C-alpha positions as CSV (number, residue, x, y, z in Angstrom):
1,X,-2.8,25.7,-9.9
2,X,-2.0,22.0,-9.5
3,X,-0.8,20.1,-12.5
4,X,-3.2,17.7,-14.2
5,X,-3.4,14.3,-12.5
6,X,-3.9,11.9,-15.4
7,X,-4.5,8.8,-13.2
8,X,-7.1,10.7,-11.2
9,X,-8.9,11.9,-14.3
10,X,-8.9,8.4,-15.9
11,X,-10.3,6.7,-12.8
12,X,-12.9,9.4,-12.3
13,X,-14.1,9.5,-15.9
14,X,-14.2,5.7,-16.0
15,X,-16.4,5.6,-12.9
16,X,-18.9,8.1,-14.3
17,X,-18.8,7.2,-18.0
18,X,-22.4,6.0,-17.9
19,X,-23.7,9.2,-16.4
20,X,-24.7,12.4,-18.1
21,X,-21.6,14.4,-19.3
22,X,-22.7,17.6,-17.6
23,X,-23.0,15.8,-14.3
24,X,-19.6,14.2,-14.7
25,X,-18.1,17.6,-15.5
26,X,-19.7,19.4,-12.6
27,X,-18.7,16.8,-10.1
28,X,-15.1,16.6,-11.2
29,X,-14.8,20.4,-11.4
30,X,-16.4,21.0,-8.0
31,X,-14.1,18.4,-6.4
32,X,-11.0,20.0,-7.8
33,X,-12.2,23.5,-6.8
34,X,-12.9,22.2,-3.3
35,X,-9.3,20.8,-3.1
36,X,-7.9,24.1,-4.2
37,X,-10.1,25.9,-1.6
38,X,-8.8,23.7,1.2
39,X,-5.2,23.9,0.0
40,X,-5.5,27.7,0.2
41,X,-7.2,27.5,3.6
42,X,-4.2,25.6,4.9
43,X,-1.8,28.1,3.4
44,X,-3.5,31.0,5.3
45,X,-3.2,29.4,8.8
46,X,0.3,30.9,9.3
47,X,-0.7,34.2,7.9
48,X,-3.7,34.3,10.3
49,X,-1.4,33.6,13.2
50,X,0.9,36.5,12.2
51,X,-2.1,38.8,11.9
52,X,-3.2,38.0,15.4
53,X,0.3,38.8,16.7
54,X,0.5,42.1,14.8
55,X,-3.0,43.1,16.0
56,X,-2.1,42.4,19.7
57,X,1.2,44.4,19.2
58,X,-0.7,47.4,17.7
59,X,-3.5,47.5,20.2
60,X,-1.8,46.4,23.4
61,X,-1.6,49.2,26.0
62,X,-4.2,51.3,24.1
63,X,-7.3,49.2,24.7
64,X,-8.8,47.0,27.5
65,X,-6.4,44.2,28.1
66,X,-9.1,41.7,29.1
67,X,-11.1,42.5,25.9
68,X,-8.0,42.1,23.8
69,X,-7.2,38.7,25.5
70,X,-10.8,37.5,24.9
71,X,-10.5,38.5,21.2
72,X,-7.2,36.7,20.9
73,X,-8.7,33.5,22.4
74,X,-11.7,33.6,20.1
75,X,-9.3,34.1,17.1
76,X,-7.2,31.2,18.2
77,X,-10.2,28.9,18.6
78,X,-11.3,29.9,15.0
79,X,-7.8,29.0,13.7
80,X,-8.0,25.7,15.6
81,X,-11.3,24.9,14.0
82,X,-10.0,25.8,10.6
83,X,-7.2,23.3,11.1
84,X,-9.7,20.6,12.2
85,X,-11.8,21.4,9.0
86,X,-8.7,20.9,6.8
87,X,-8.0,17.6,8.4
88,X,-11.6,16.5,8.1
89,X,-11.5,17.3,4.4
90,X,-8.3,15.4,3.8
91,X,-9.8,12.4,5.6
92,X,-12.9,12.5,3.4
93,X,-10.8,12.7,0.2
94,X,-8.6,9.8,1.4
95,X,-11.8,7.7,2.1
96,X,-13.0,8.5,-1.4
97,X,-9.8,7.2,-2.9
98,X,-10.2,4.0,-0.9
99,X,-13.9,3.3,-1.4
100,X,-14.3,4.9,-4.9
101,X,-17.5,6.6,-3.8
102,X,-18.2,10.2,-4.6
103,X,-17.1,12.7,-2.0
104,X,-20.0,14.7,-0.5
105,X,-18.5,18.1,-1.2
106,X,-21.7,20.1,-0.7
107,X,-22.5,18.3,2.5
108,X,-19.0,19.0,3.8
109,X,-19.4,22.8,3.3
110,X,-22.9,22.8,4.7
111,X,-21.4,21.4,7.9
112,X,-18.2,23.5,8.1
113,X,-18.9,26.5,5.9
114,X,-20.1,28.7,8.8
115,X,-16.5,28.9,10.1
116,X,-15.3,31.2,7.3
117,X,-17.8,34.1,7.9
118,X,-17.4,33.5,11.6
119,X,-13.6,34.0,11.2
120,X,-14.2,37.1,9.2
121,X,-16.4,38.6,12.0
122,X,-13.7,37.8,14.6
123,X,-11.0,39.1,12.3
124,X,-12.7,42.5,11.9
125,X,-14.1,42.6,15.5
126,X,-11.3,44.9,16.9
127,X,-12.8,47.8,14.9
128,X,-16.1,47.4,16.8
129,X,-14.4,47.0,20.2
130,X,-11.5,49.5,19.9
131,X,-12.4,52.1,17.3
132,X,-10.8,55.5,18.2
133,X,-9.4,54.0,21.5
134,X,-5.9,53.4,20.0
135,X,-3.8,56.0,18.3
136,X,-4.7,57.0,14.7
137,X,-1.4,55.6,13.4
138,X,-2.0,52.2,15.0
139,X,-5.6,52.1,13.9
140,X,-4.6,53.0,10.4
141,X,-2.0,50.2,10.4
142,X,-4.6,47.8,11.6
143,X,-7.0,48.9,8.9
144,X,-4.3,48.3,6.3
145,X,-3.7,44.8,7.7
146,X,-7.5,44.2,7.6
147,X,-7.8,45.3,4.0
148,X,-4.8,43.4,2.8
149,X,-5.7,40.1,4.6
150,X,-9.3,40.5,3.7
151,X,-8.6,41.0,0.0
152,X,-6.1,38.1,0.0
153,X,-8.4,35.8,1.8
154,X,-11.3,36.7,-0.5
155,X,-9.1,35.9,-3.5
156,X,-7.9,32.6,-2.1
157,X,-11.4,31.6,-1.3
158,X,-12.7,32.2,-4.8
159,X,-12.7,28.5,-5.5
160,X,-15.9,28.3,-3.4
161,X,-18.0,31.2,-4.3
162,X,-20.5,30.8,-1.5
163,X,-17.9,30.8,1.2
164,X,-16.1,33.7,-0.4
165,X,-19.3,35.8,-0.5
166,X,-20.2,34.9,3.1
167,X,-16.7,35.8,4.2
168,X,-16.8,39.1,2.3
169,X,-20.2,40.1,3.7
170,X,-19.2,39.2,7.3
171,X,-15.9,41.1,7.0
172,X,-17.5,44.2,5.4
173,X,-20.5,44.4,7.7
174,X,-18.4,43.8,10.9
175,X,-16.0,46.5,9.8
176,X,-18.8,49.0,9.1
177,X,-20.3,48.1,12.5
178,X,-17.3,49.5,14.2
179,X,-18.0,53.0,12.8
180,X,-21.7,52.7,13.4
181,X,-21.1,51.8,17.1
182,X,-18.8,54.9,17.4
183,X,-21.5,57.1,15.8
184,X,-24.1,55.9,18.4
185,X,-21.6,56.7,21.2
186,X,-21.3,60.3,19.8
187,X,-25.1,60.7,19.2
188,X,-26.5,63.3,18.4
189,X,-23.2,64.7,17.1
190,X,-22.8,64.3,13.4
191,X,-20.2,61.6,12.3
192,X,-16.7,62.9,11.5
193,X,-15.5,63.3,7.9
194,X,-12.9,60.6,8.5
195,X,-15.6,58.1,9.6
196,X,-17.7,58.9,6.5
197,X,-14.7,58.3,4.3
198,X,-13.9,55.0,6.0
199,X,-17.5,53.9,5.5
200,X,-17.3,54.7,1.8
201,X,-14.0,52.9,1.5
202,X,-15.5,49.8,3.2
203,X,-18.4,49.8,0.8
204,X,-16.0,50.1,-2.2
205,X,-13.8,47.4,-0.7
206,X,-16.9,45.1,-0.3
207,X,-18.0,45.6,-3.9
208,X,-14.4,45.0,-5.2
209,X,-13.8,41.8,-3.3
210,X,-17.2,40.4,-4.4
211,X,-16.3,41.2,-8.0
212,X,-12.9,39.7,-7.6
213,X,-14.2,36.5,-6.1
214,X,-16.8,36.1,-8.9
215,X,-14.2,36.7,-11.6
216,X,-11.6,34.4,-10.2
217,X,-14.2,31.7,-9.6
218,X,-15.2,31.9,-13.3
219,X,-11.6,31.7,-14.4
220,X,-10.8,28.7,-12.2
221,X,-14.0,26.9,-13.2
222,X,-13.4,27.5,-16.9
223,X,-9.8,26.3,-16.5
224,X,-10.8,23.0,-14.9
225,X,-13.6,22.5,-17.4
226,X,-11.1,22.9,-20.2
227,X,-8.7,20.5,-18.4
228,X,-11.5,18.0,-18.0
229,X,-12.4,18.1,-21.7
230,X,-8.7,17.8,-22.7
231,X,-8.2,14.8,-20.4
232,X,-11.3,13.2,-21.8
233,X,-10.0,13.8,-25.3
234,X,-6.6,12.4,-24.4
235,X,-8.2,9.3,-22.8
236,X,-10.4,8.8,-25.8
237,X,-7.4,9.1,-28.1
238,X,-5.4,6.7,-25.9
239,X,-8.3,4.2,-26.1
240,X,-8.6,4.5,-29.8
241,X,-4.9,4.1,-30.3
242,X,-5.0,1.0,-28.2
243,X,-8.0,-0.3,-30.0
244,X,-6.3,0.3,-33.4
245,X,-3.2,-1.5,-32.2
246,X,-5.2,-4.4,-31.0
247,X,-7.1,-4.5,-34.3
248,X,-3.8,-4.6,-36.3
249,X,-2.5,-7.4,-34.0
250,X,-5.8,-9.3,-34.4
251,X,-5.6,-9.1,-38.1
252,X,-2.0,-10.2,-38.0
253,X,-2.9,-13.1,-35.9
254,X,-5.8,-13.8,-38.2
255,X,-3.6,-13.9,-41.3
256,X,-1.0,-16.0,-39.5
257,X,-3.6,-18.5,-38.3
258,X,-5.3,-18.7,-41.7
259,X,-1.9,-19.3,-43.4
260,X,-1.2,-22.1,-40.9
261,X,-4.6,-23.7,-41.4
262,X,-4.4,-23.4,-45.1
263,X,-0.9,-25.1,-45.3
264,X,-2.1,-28.6,-44.5
265,X,-5.0,-28.9,-47.0
266,X,-3.0,-27.1,-49.7
267,X,-0.1,-29.5,-49.1
268,X,-2.5,-32.4,-49.2
269,X,-3.9,-31.2,-52.5
270,X,-0.5,-31.0,-54.0
271,X,0.4,-34.4,-52.7
272,X,-2.8,-36.0,-54.0
273,X,-2.5,-34.2,-57.4
274,X,1.1,-35.5,-57.8
275,X,0.0,-39.0,-56.7
276,X,-2.9,-39.0,-59.2
277,X,-0.5,-37.8,-62.0
278,X,1.9,-40.7,-61.3
279,X,-0.7,-43.3,-60.6
280,X,-3.9,-42.4,-62.5
281,X,-5.4,-45.9,-61.9
282,X,-5.9,-44.8,-58.2
283,X,-8.3,-42.1,-59.2
284,X,-11.2,-43.7,-57.4
285,X,-9.4,-43.6,-54.0
286,X,-7.5,-40.3,-54.5
287,X,-10.3,-38.1,-55.9
288,X,-12.5,-38.2,-52.6
289,X,-9.4,-37.1,-50.7
290,X,-8.9,-34.2,-53.1
291,X,-12.5,-33.2,-52.8
292,X,-12.2,-33.3,-49.0
293,X,-9.1,-31.1,-49.0
294,X,-10.8,-28.7,-51.4
295,X,-13.9,-28.6,-49.2
296,X,-11.7,-27.8,-46.2
297,X,-10.0,-24.9,-48.1
298,X,-13.5,-23.6,-49.2
299,X,-14.8,-23.8,-45.7
300,X,-11.9,-21.8,-44.3
301,X,-12.2,-19.2,-47.0
302,X,-15.9,-18.8,-46.4
303,X,-15.4,-18.5,-42.7
304,X,-12.7,-15.9,-43.3
305,X,-14.9,-13.9,-45.6
306,X,-17.8,-14.1,-43.1
307,X,-15.5,-13.0,-40.3
308,X,-14.1,-10.1,-42.3
309,X,-17.6,-8.9,-43.3
310,X,-18.8,-9.0,-39.7
311,X,-15.8,-7.1,-38.5
312,X,-16.3,-4.5,-41.2
313,X,-20.0,-4.2,-40.4
314,X,-20.8,-5.2,-43.9
315,X,-23.5,-7.7,-42.9
316,X,-26.9,-6.0,-42.9
317,X,-29.0,-6.4,-39.8
318,X,-32.8,-6.4,-40.3
319,X,-34.5,-6.6,-36.9
320,X,-38.0,-7.9,-36.8
321,X,-40.2,-10.4,-34.9
322,X,-38.9,-14.0,-35.0
323,X,-41.1,-17.0,-34.1
324,X,-38.9,-19.1,-31.7
325,X,-41.1,-22.2,-32.0
326,X,-40.7,-22.2,-35.8
327,X,-37.0,-21.6,-35.5
328,X,-36.5,-24.6,-33.1
329,X,-38.6,-26.8,-35.4
330,X,-36.5,-25.8,-38.4
331,X,-33.2,-26.5,-36.5
332,X,-34.5,-29.9,-35.5
333,X,-35.3,-30.9,-39.1
334,X,-31.9,-29.6,-40.3
335,X,-29.7,-31.2,-37.7
336,X,-31.6,-34.4,-36.8
337,X,-29.8,-36.4,-39.6
338,X,-26.3,-35.3,-38.5
339,X,-27.1,-36.2,-34.9
340,X,-28.7,-39.6,-35.9
341,X,-25.6,-40.4,-38.0
342,X,-23.4,-40.1,-34.8
343,X,-25.9,-42.1,-32.7
344,X,-27.0,-39.0,-30.8
345,X,-30.4,-37.9,-29.6
346,X,-31.5,-34.4,-30.6
347,X,-34.1,-33.1,-28.1
348,X,-36.1,-29.9,-28.5
349,X,-38.1,-27.9,-26.0
350,X,-39.9,-25.1,-27.8
351,X,-41.7,-22.1,-26.5
352,X,-44.5,-20.1,-28.0
353,X,-42.9,-16.7,-28.1
354,X,-41.5,-14.1,-30.5
355,X,-38.2,-12.2,-30.1
356,X,-36.9,-9.1,-31.6
357,X,-34.0,-10.2,-33.8
358,X,-32.8,-10.8,-37.4
359,X,-34.3,-14.2,-38.4
360,X,-31.5,-15.0,-40.9
361,X,-28.7,-14.2,-38.5
362,X,-30.3,-15.8,-35.5
363,X,-30.7,-19.0,-37.5
364,X,-27.1,-18.8,-38.4
365,X,-26.0,-18.4,-34.8
366,X,-28.1,-21.3,-33.7
367,X,-26.8,-23.4,-36.6
368,X,-23.2,-22.7,-35.7
369,X,-23.8,-23.6,-32.0
370,X,-25.7,-26.8,-32.9
371,X,-23.1,-27.9,-35.4
372,X,-20.4,-27.4,-32.7
373,X,-22.4,-29.3,-30.1
374,X,-22.9,-32.3,-32.4
375,X,-19.3,-32.3,-33.7
376,X,-17.9,-32.5,-30.1
377,X,-20.4,-35.0,-28.7
378,X,-19.7,-38.7,-29.1
379,X,-22.5,-40.2,-26.9
380,X,-25.6,-39.0,-25.3
381,X,-27.3,-36.2,-27.0
382,X,-27.9,-32.5,-27.7
383,X,-30.7,-30.4,-26.4
384,X,-32.1,-27.2,-28.0
385,X,-34.5,-25.5,-25.5
386,X,-36.1,-22.1,-24.9
387,X,-37.6,-20.5,-21.9
388,X,-38.9,-17.0,-20.9
389,X,-37.3,-15.2,-18.0
390,X,-38.2,-11.7,-17.0
391,X,-39.1,-10.3,-20.4
392,X,-36.3,-12.1,-22.2
393,X,-36.0,-15.4,-24.0
394,X,-33.2,-17.8,-23.1
395,X,-32.3,-20.0,-26.0
396,X,-30.0,-22.8,-24.9
397,X,-27.9,-25.5,-26.7
398,X,-26.8,-28.2,-24.3
399,X,-24.6,-31.2,-25.2
400,X,-23.1,-34.2,-23.3
401,X,-19.8,-33.9,-25.1
402,X,-16.2,-33.5,-24.0
403,X,-16.7,-30.2,-22.3
404,X,-14.0,-27.5,-21.9
405,X,-11.5,-27.1,-19.1
406,X,-11.8,-23.9,-17.0
407,X,-8.4,-22.5,-18.3
408,X,-9.7,-22.5,-21.9
409,X,-13.2,-21.1,-21.3
410,X,-12.2,-17.4,-21.3
411,X,-10.6,-17.8,-24.8
412,X,-13.1,-19.8,-26.7
413,X,-14.7,-16.8,-28.4
414,X,-11.4,-15.6,-29.8
415,X,-10.7,-16.1,-33.5
416,X,-8.7,-19.2,-34.4
417,X,-8.6,-20.4,-30.8
418,X,-8.6,-24.1,-30.3
419,X,-7.9,-25.8,-27.0
420,X,-4.5,-27.4,-27.5
421,X,-5.4,-30.6,-25.6
422,X,-9.0,-30.8,-26.7
423,X,-9.9,-33.9,-28.7
424,X,-11.9,-33.4,-31.8
425,X,-10.7,-29.9,-32.7
426,X,-8.2,-31.0,-35.3
427,X,-10.6,-30.3,-38.2
428,X,-11.9,-27.0,-36.7
429,X,-10.6,-23.6,-37.7
430,X,-11.6,-21.9,-34.5
431,X,-13.8,-19.3,-36.1
432,X,-17.3,-20.6,-35.3
433,X,-17.7,-19.2,-31.8
434,X,-15.9,-16.0,-32.8
435,X,-18.5,-15.4,-35.5
436,X,-21.3,-16.3,-33.1
437,X,-20.1,-13.7,-30.6
438,X,-19.8,-10.9,-33.2
439,X,-23.2,-11.7,-34.7
440,X,-24.7,-11.6,-31.2
441,X,-23.0,-8.2,-30.5
442,X,-24.4,-6.8,-33.8
443,X,-27.9,-8.0,-32.8
444,X,-27.7,-6.9,-29.2
445,X,-28.0,-10.4,-27.9
446,X,-25.9,-11.8,-25.0
447,X,-24.1,-15.2,-25.4
448,X,-22.6,-17.1,-22.5
449,X,-20.9,-20.4,-22.3
450,X,-20.7,-22.8,-19.3
451,X,-18.9,-26.1,-19.5
452,X,-17.8,-29.0,-17.3
453,X,-14.9,-31.0,-18.5
454,X,-16.0,-34.5,-19.3
455,X,-19.7,-33.8,-18.8
456,X,-20.8,-31.3,-21.5
457,X,-21.4,-27.7,-22.4
458,X,-24.2,-25.3,-22.2
459,X,-24.4,-22.2,-24.5
460,X,-27.1,-19.6,-23.7
461,X,-28.4,-16.8,-25.9
462,X,-30.2,-14.0,-24.1
463,X,-32.7,-12.3,-26.5
464,X,-35.1,-9.5,-26.0
465,X,-38.8,-10.5,-26.4
466,X,-40.9,-8.6,-28.9
467,X,-43.7,-6.4,-27.6
468,X,-46.4,-8.7,-28.9
469,X,-44.9,-12.0,-27.6
470,X,-47.4,-14.2,-25.8
471,X,-44.6,-15.5,-23.6
472,X,-46.3,-18.8,-23.1
473,X,-43.4,-21.1,-22.0
474,X,-43.6,-24.9,-22.3
475,X,-40.0,-25.5,-21.3
476,X,-37.9,-25.6,-18.2
477,X,-34.2,-25.1,-17.5
478,X,-32.2,-28.2,-18.6
479,X,-29.2,-29.7,-16.8
480,X,-26.0,-30.6,-18.6
481,X,-26.7,-34.0,-20.1
482,X,-24.9,-36.9,-18.5
């Protein structure tokens, strides 16, 4: 049996991972059994040629030469078609590797499966045509060849139980037909004892090769099923190991980034404290700086604690109906002063709809996105809009800020990531969008970000509408603000 092909198993399991496990298993096992079947078919081509030569050698001079030549021609054509079938199967499997589509194994054998019982008929046909015409020794040798090759062929074809059974039936019935034809020629004389024994042996042979094929097919299928399960387990363990390694690396990066971000405000606190100790008369100017540094440290610690709780799944999620119009109104009241203080216009476009989410966490996500939008916008404004599309609500936060360059967009949801050349990120810890993405993942929402450098950023939340939502939209898609 061929050794396990890990790359093949990985690619196949990945391509069917969304399907039912039983379907995945059956398709994979059937494909491997078909490959075994065709490999064995290729291996029997030379043996079949040898059998033809031996049969001609045993029967030549004892039977009709023309009949023997016709039989040899039919046998040769059968072997040629077998070779064509093997090439067609190889071409189909090569195409499957190129396109990634499933190979139509059952369709292939519906088209070409007839050739195996046909070859069995032709293989056993000399008994029908030449029984008791050659010497008993030569006929006996031919019968031994027939039994040996028939049993070997039936065993090699066990990977495809239908073809094996059709082959066995055709071989046994054709062999028995030779004796029946001879009886009819001798009618009304009673069949000889040797003929009766041969018939019984053919029946026994037929039962044995059917049992052998069924048993071998069961063993091969069980072996491949176990291999499939083992490879799935190995692949799962490999993925879990990789995930654990990435998690450790992420936490190491988290600690390193946190230590880096803490260094500046802690050093500032030490500097201001020393300054205040040496020059207490400057308390009025130093104390606000100490408070600002302390607030920066507290903000970072709070963000770290929130991030750690989200990663550990320690934040409870209470899904319920959330009124989007009320949420947008609440956000407008909360962030209007901050926008006004920077000279920005905060626009809202509500929608009368309810979504299935956690109200507290959804407000937190929206707050983080609005705070980011206002922080990185110096002129123009920020828009908070909602619209209903195909049974889902699209909640968008659009700003006319600095925007993000294309090379940084794939990384903005990573923890502690800040664009190195992005103005206005010096006071950011790079955890806001990472927290937003993880909260959206916990709620089953989809968050996407689109940005044009120098023009602004659009962040979109895709949220499932609740069953009782009226879905009465009063908003329209908004362009990036100029």
